[in-house]
ZAMARGU-4260 file (C-alpha; in steps of 0.2 Angstrom, whole numbers, plus 5000, padded with zeros to 4 digits):
<rodrens>
0) 5446/5427/5459 | 5437/5415/5447 | 5437/5429/5433 | 5456/5432/5435 | 5459/5414/5431
5) 5453/5418/5413 | 5467/5430/5411 | 5481/5424/5421 | 5491/5408/5421 | 5497/5412/5438
10) 5485/5424/5448 | 5495/5439/5454 | 5494/5445/5472 | 5476/5452/5473 | 5466/5461/5487
15) 5447/5460/5488 | 5442/5475/5498 | 5424/5477/5504 | 5421/5495/5499 | 5405/5500/5490
20) 5406/5502/5471 | 5403/5519/5464 | 5387/5521/5453 | 5384/5502/5452 | 5401/5498/5444
25) 5414/5486/5450 | 5432/5493/5450 | 5446/5481/5448 | 5464/5488/5450 | 5481/5480/5448
30) 5498/5485/5454 | 5510/5482/5440 | 5528/5485/5435 | 5533/5492/5418 | 5548/5485/5409
35) 5550/5470/5421 | 5556/5454/5412 | 5549/5437/5415 | 5565/5430/5423 | 5564/5445/5435
40) 5548/5439/5443 | 5545/5426/5456 | 5528/5421/5463 | 5530/5415/5481 | 5518/5409/5495
45) 5517/5402/5512 | 5502/5394/5522 | 5495/5412/5525 | 5496/5422/5509 | 5506/5425/5492
50) 5517/5438/5486 | 5527/5444/5471 | 5546/5446/5471 | 5554/5457/5458 | 5573/5454/5457
55) 5584/5465/5447 | 5603/5463/5450 | 5605/5467/5469 | 5588/5476/5470 | 5574/5466/5477
60) 5556/5473/5478 | 5541/5463/5484 | 5522/5467/5482 | 5511/5458/5495 | 5493/5461/5496
65) 5477/5454/5505 | 5487/5451/5521 | 5473/5446/5533 | 5463/5432/5541 | 5447/5440/5548
70) 5441/5422/5552 | 5454/5419/5566 | 5448/5432/5578 | 5433/5444/5578 | 5441/5459/5587
75) 5451/5473/5580 | 5466/5470/5591 | 5467/5452/5586 | 5464/5455/5567 | 5477/5469/5567
80) 5490/5457/5576 | 5486/5443/5564 | 5489/5454/5549 | 5505/5462/5555 | 5511/5445/5560
85) 5508/5438/5543 | 5517/5454/5536 | 5532/5451/5547 | 5533/5433/5541 | 5534/5438/5523
90) 5547/5452/5527 | 5558/5439/5537 | 5557/5427/5523 | 5563/5440/5511 | 5577/5446/5523
95) 5568/5463/5525 | 5561/5473/5540 | 5546/5484/5542 | 5558/5499/5538 | 5560/5492/5520
100) 5541/5496/5516 | 5540/5510/5504 | 5521/5511/5502 | 5507/5503/5513 | 5488/5502/5512
105) 5478/5498/5528 | 5460/5494/5526 | 5451/5493/5542 | 5433/5487/5545 | 5421/5501/5551
110) 5437/5512/5554 | 5429/5525/5566 | 5418/5513/5576 | 5421/5512/5594 | 5418/5497/5605
115) 5416/5496/5624 | 5430/5487/5633 | 5438/5489/5651 | 5426/5502/5656 | 5430/5513/5641
120) 5427/5515/5623 | 5440/5510/5610 | 5441/5516/5592 | 5445/5503/5578 | 5458/5515/5570
125) 5466/5519/5586 | 5468/5500/5590 | 5475/5497/5573 | 5488/5512/5575 | 5493/5505/5592
130) 5496/5487/5585 | 5506/5495/5571 | 5517/5505/5583 | 5520/5489/5592 | 5527/5480/5577
135) 5536/5495/5569 | 5546/5497/5585 | 5556/5482/5579 | 5564/5492/5565 | 5574/5508/5564
140) 5566/5519/5551 | 5581/5529/5546 | 5573/5534/5529 | 5556/5538/5537 | 5540/5528/5539
145) 5531/5521/5523 | 5519/5532/5513 | 5502/5525/5518 | 5483/5525/5518 | 5472/5521/5532
150) 5454/5519/5526 | 5438/5511/5531 | 5430/5496/5523 | 5412/5488/5526 | 5418/5472/5533
155) 5433/5460/5533 | 5443/5465/5548 | 5460/5471/5543 | 5469/5470/5526 | 5486/5476/5523
160) 5494/5479/5506 | 5513/5484/5504 | 5527/5488/5492 | 5544/5485/5500 | 5562/5485/5493
165) 5580/5481/5497 | 5589/5494/5487 | 5606/5495/5478 | 5618/5509/5472 | 5608/5521/5462
170) 5592/5518/5471 | 5586/5527/5486 | 5570/5533/5495 | 5566/5550/5503 | 5553/5555/5515
175) 5543/5570/5509 | 5536/5581/5523 | 5521/5593/5521 | 5523/5612/5522 | 5506/5613/5529
180) 5502/5597/5538 | 5511/5591/5554 | 5519/5574/5553 | 5506/5561/5558 | 5518/5553/5570
185) 5520/5570/5579 | 5501/5572/5582 | 5497/5576/5600 | 5485/5566/5611 | 5472/5580/5607
190) 5468/5572/5590 | 5470/5554/5595 | 5455/5542/5599 | 5454/5530/5614 | 5460/5513/5616
195) 5457/5503/5632 | 5459/5486/5624 | 5478/5486/5624 | 5489/5489/5640 | 5506/5489/5633
200) 5503/5501/5618 | 5489/5514/5619 | 5485/5530/5610 | 5501/5530/5599 | 5502/5540/5583
205) 5499/5535/5565 | 5516/5530/5558 | 5517/5536/5540 | 5525/5549/5530 | 5515/5561/5519
210) 5524/5555/5504 | 5539/5544/5499 | 5550/5547/5484 | 5557/5531/5476 | 5573/5536/5466
215) 5578/5523/5453 | 5591/5525/5439 | 5577/5526/5426 | 5563/5537/5435 | 5558/5545/5451
220) 5541/5540/5458 | 5531/5549/5472 | 5520/5539/5482 | 5507/5551/5489 | 5499/5545/5505
225) 5481/5546/5509 | 5478/5565/5511 | 5463/5574/5519 | 5457/5592/5523 | 5469/5593/5538
230) 5480/5608/5542 | 5493/5606/5556 | 5485/5592/5565 | 5467/5598/5565 | 5453/5594/5553
235) 5446/5610/5544 | 5429/5615/5551 | 5420/5613/5534 | 5405/5601/5532 | 5405/5602/5513
240) 5413/5588/5504 | 5417/5600/5489 | 5427/5611/5501 | 5436/5597/5509 | 5441/5591/5492
245) 5447/5608/5487 | 5458/5609/5503 | 5464/5591/5501 | 5470/5595/5483 | 5478/5611/5489
250) 5487/5600/5502 | 5494/5588/5489 | 5499/5602/5478 | 5509/5610/5492 | 5517/5593/5496
255) 5523/5590/5479 | 5527/5608/5474 | 5544/5612/5467 | 5547/5622/5483 | 5544/5607/5494
260) 5554/5595/5483 | 5569/5607/5483 | 5569/5606/5502 | 5570/5587/5500 | 5585/5587/5488
265) 5576/5586/5472 | 5585/5596/5457 | 5577/5613/5454 | 5573/5609/5436 | 5562/5594/5441
270) 5543/5595/5443 | 5530/5582/5449 | 5517/5576/5436 | 5502/5567/5444 | 5499/5551/5435
275) 5485/5543/5445 | 5473/5547/5459 | 5462/5536/5470 | 5448/5546/5479 | 5439/5540/5494
280) 5422/5548/5497 | 5412/5545/5513 | 5395/5547/5506 | 5389/5541/5489 | 5378/5557/5486
285) 5394/5568/5487 | 5403/5558/5473 | 5398/5569/5458 | 5403/5586/5467 | 5420/5578/5472
290) 5423/5571/5455 | 5419/5588/5447 | 5431/5597/5459 | 5445/5584/5455 | 5443/5586/5437
295) 5444/5604/5438 | 5461/5603/5444 | 5467/5587/5435 | 5456/5585/5419 | 5468/5572/5411
300) 5473/5562/5426 | 5466/5544/5428 | 5455/5543/5444 | 5445/5530/5453 | 5432/5534/5465
305) 5427/5523/5480 | 5414/5525/5493 | 5423/5522/5510 | 5424/5529/5527 | 5438/5541/5532
310) 5449/5539/5548 | 5441/5554/5557 | 5422/5556/5558 | 5421/5574/5552 | 5432/5570/5536
315) 5422/5566/5520 | 5436/5564/5507 | 5453/5557/5506 | 5464/5556/5491 | 5480/5546/5487
320) 5490/5546/5472 | 5506/5543/5462 | 5517/5555/5453 | 5533/5555/5443 | 5547/5568/5443
325) 5551/5575/5426
</rodrens>
């Protein structure tokens, strides 16, 4: 944060995520808005965090990152509740609901770790999902759940980043469903982990869409959720990171294909152009092969690579991205 002060008069909302840097480098990324005039920007904060408001006419968009307080409680249920409570406070102040979130990033400490509780084992990711379900039930997701990523970090409890918006005429969002992957919120208990920590919500499904299309008068954006080598609801039985990367890319290509987009009301002449990928790799020794596979498919697409744990023990790679329709 001290480095940011050298470049910004007002430091923009910033997340510091404890994920291992690739090849000894530090990766710094910013969410930014093109073509936004200074009088459309408003920096806001409360006692817990800060966020950015972009107001253009009747359209209001907020970018809130670093939503967490790991020092409050040292258990996953407590940290998840604190993070979602802080997020709810931001949304309430902006007269929004959880259903106004378009894109959400969920960073979860030791995501596949299990802890002993109430004579059973409880997985961190499952606990997080159950807390998310508890908060999400307060809203009606008529346009689908947010596009989302759930990924591991070395420490830090739970950190949530979001992009949310109240839209006006000419703006809309569309949930994009995968032709090869089951909706995550339709998973059966067969692929869910255990949670004996919570009594009111237990073993609920992850609440996110495979992608979300944001349609504006100027452009159509596709927010691609974190995607892995899953077909239906099952992980592919392939221990190679290279093969998992191949399958993950194929899943993304099918998701944003012209045939898939046409089923979701996109004009036949439009096609998706990937503009950015973030690639999470479980083991640093797999980075080079994963990178080579990604570049074979997308040689000109900017990418960042991060060493981070994936939401299932058997998964080695997860890829999220951004695309535009042209």
